[in-house]
Phi, psi and omega in degrees: 000342175274135184250154175294152179296337178295331179294327177280322185289348180287343183260147179276063179294141175299335180300333182290332176287335188264324190237042182292342178267004176268143175273134173282113191268310186212145170236134183228147173250095179302146187278070185228141172230146180198186178266177182299333183263017186264005181290329175297323183290323182289324178293327178295318178298314182296325181288342181271352182272134176241100184302333182288343177261024184302143173298343180282115178300327181293318181293317176301319182293322183287323177293320172303313176301315181296321179296315183293318179297312179301319176293321183294316185259000179073025182301326191251012178301156179307322180297324177298325183286333180274356184291152179297152169306137182306130182070020181224169174270323182285152176255003180211146177289346178298334181290342180269351189296135170293167188299326182285352175256349180296135177076010179270344184293144172286169180289153178293132175290130182304131184086353181267141177274356183270132179253115179304141184255304180200168180219139172232191181295327184225017176222149173215140183223145179216156183232160176215139180227145176208191183281357181255319183209163162246122192226156184233130167257121182245125179249137180222160179237114194245134173281132183258181186295337181274004179089352176278179177238150181221160173274160171223131178246119179242145180239125177242145181218153163233109178297150179259092175072192179299320182297316182301310184297316182294320181295317182292323177293320178299320184269354181311307184292331178291324177295315188288324187259340183234304189293305185290319174304319177295320178293327178297318182294320177306311185296316185291318177296317178297318177298313181294320177296331175291318180295322181287331182280339187284000000 
């Protein structure tokens, strides 16, 4: 379910125009299939998922630990979210949007720390900032070889100084082996539940 970065970079996504100074960290293919018009449905499913409430005890424990560390060190305070993007003057990628993408973002989901940036027919992006990183979650709807469509989840980051770089290196194995696999299962379950209810 994890994809090589080249799979994401092979597409002319608009995010590359806006976040060229961010590093592409991970690319995942959630286990979902749909038709060309199902991107809205996928975004609805994604907005309904709370990773902190994962069925995986290990994933929940990691989110609790991260929340406790953030509270202890003030990583997630409101002031941290308003800090400029590392090595930049602007504090949000919304400031970089070309005219045709301005005002396309959906509303911020209550309780979410991700701020939507823009939306197109087959892309959606949101950002999150704290004292460790400024990061982007990019969702896309991709046609595969069989003619069906599938989602792609990409994560871009700019670490905030030495702390941010060390933090990202420390959590890498937990992201790859616990957090994202648990999230993929949540996405699949939510997508299947939607299909059953239809």
